[in-house]
C-alpha positions as CSV (number, residue, x, y, z in Angstrom):
1,M,100.3,99.0,96.2
2,I,102.7,97.0,98.7
3,E,103.1,99.8,101.1
4,A,100.0,98.1,102.9
5,L,102.1,95.0,103.5
6,M,104.3,97.0,106.2
7,E,101.5,97.7,108.2
8,V,101.2,93.9,108.6
9,R,103.1,93.1,112.2
10,G,106.6,91.1,111.8
11,V,107.0,92.8,108.1
12,R,110.4,94.3,107.6
13,H,110.4,94.9,103.9
14,T,108.7,94.2,100.2
15,A,109.9,94.6,96.8
16,L,107.8,93.6,93.5
17,V,110.7,92.6,90.9
18,A,109.8,92.2,87.5
19,N,111.0,89.2,85.4
20,D,114.1,91.1,84.2
21,G,115.4,92.0,87.8
22,R,113.7,95.7,87.7
23,V,112.1,96.7,90.7
24,V,108.7,97.5,90.1
25,A,108.1,98.9,93.8
26,R,109.3,98.7,96.6
27,A,108.8,99.4,100.8
28,G,110.9,99.5,103.6
29,L,113.9,98.2,101.8
30,P,117.3,100.1,102.1
31,E,119.3,101.2,99.1
32,E,122.2,99.3,100.8
33,Q,120.2,95.8,101.1
34,L,118.5,95.8,97.7
35,N,121.5,94.2,95.8
36,A,121.4,91.3,98.2
37,E,117.5,91.0,98.1
38,L,117.7,91.2,93.9
39,T,120.2,88.3,94.3
40,L,118.1,86.4,96.4
41,I,115.0,86.5,93.7
42,A,117.7,85.3,91.2
43,A,118.4,82.3,93.2
44,G,114.8,81.7,94.3
45,R,113.7,82.0,90.4
46,A,116.6,79.6,89.8
47,V,115.2,77.0,92.2
48,I,111.9,77.4,90.8
49,G,112.9,76.7,87.5
50,S,114.7,73.6,88.4
51,L,111.9,72.3,90.3
52,Q,109.6,73.0,87.8
53,A,111.7,71.3,84.8
54,N,112.2,68.2,87.3
55,L,108.5,67.8,88.5
56,N,107.4,68.5,85.0
57,T,104.9,71.3,86.2
58,G,104.4,74.8,85.6
59,D,102.7,76.8,88.2
60,W,104.2,77.4,91.7
61,Q,102.3,79.3,94.9
62,E,105.2,80.4,96.9
63,L,108.9,79.9,98.2
64,L,109.7,80.4,101.9
65,L,113.4,80.7,102.5
66,D,114.7,81.0,105.8
67,V,118.2,82.8,105.7
68,E,120.1,84.4,107.9
69,G,118.2,88.1,108.3
70,G,115.0,86.3,108.4
71,P,112.9,84.1,106.5
72,V,111.5,85.3,102.9
73,L,108.9,84.8,101.2
74,L,108.6,85.0,97.2
75,T,105.2,84.8,95.7
76,P,104.1,84.8,92.1
77,H,102.0,87.8,90.7
78,G,102.2,87.2,86.8
79,D,105.6,87.4,85.5
80,Q,106.6,89.3,88.9
81,I,108.1,88.2,91.9
82,L,106.6,89.7,95.3
83,L,109.4,89.5,98.1
84,T,108.4,89.9,101.4
85,A,110.8,89.7,104.3
86,F,109.7,89.3,107.9
87,D,110.9,88.8,111.4
88,E,110.5,85.4,112.0
89,V,108.6,81.9,110.9
90,A,105.9,82.3,113.5
91,S,104.7,85.1,111.6
92,L,103.9,83.2,108.2
93,G,100.5,82.8,108.5
94,R,99.8,86.2,109.0
95,V,101.9,87.8,106.2
96,R,100.8,84.9,103.4
97,F,97.2,86.0,104.2
98,A,98.1,89.8,103.9
99,V,100.0,88.8,100.4
100,R,97.1,86.9,99.1
101,R,94.8,89.5,100.5
102,L,97.1,91.9,98.5
103,L,97.7,90.4,95.4
104,G,93.4,89.3,95.5
105,T,94.0,85.6,95.6
106,A,92.4,85.2,99.2
């Protein structure tokens, strides 16, 4: 399923991670980078949880993090999070569209 994102220009890797931190699927993500990306997702979940509590809201659409290795888009999919790492912020529109199309929300 998520392998299709690798065909989008600028996408470096992607991973679908369950609520318990288990990797459901991944594409283009080398084993040596896996722990760093799982840590990034855990931190993203903490930020999202804090915002939800402080803003008194339950839903979120996506979270963009611009980190040292390049931008990362976190997108909810049920109780899972889809991480999509890409080359530069200028690619965000193309990446967002591809993610939404993949998840059936476009």
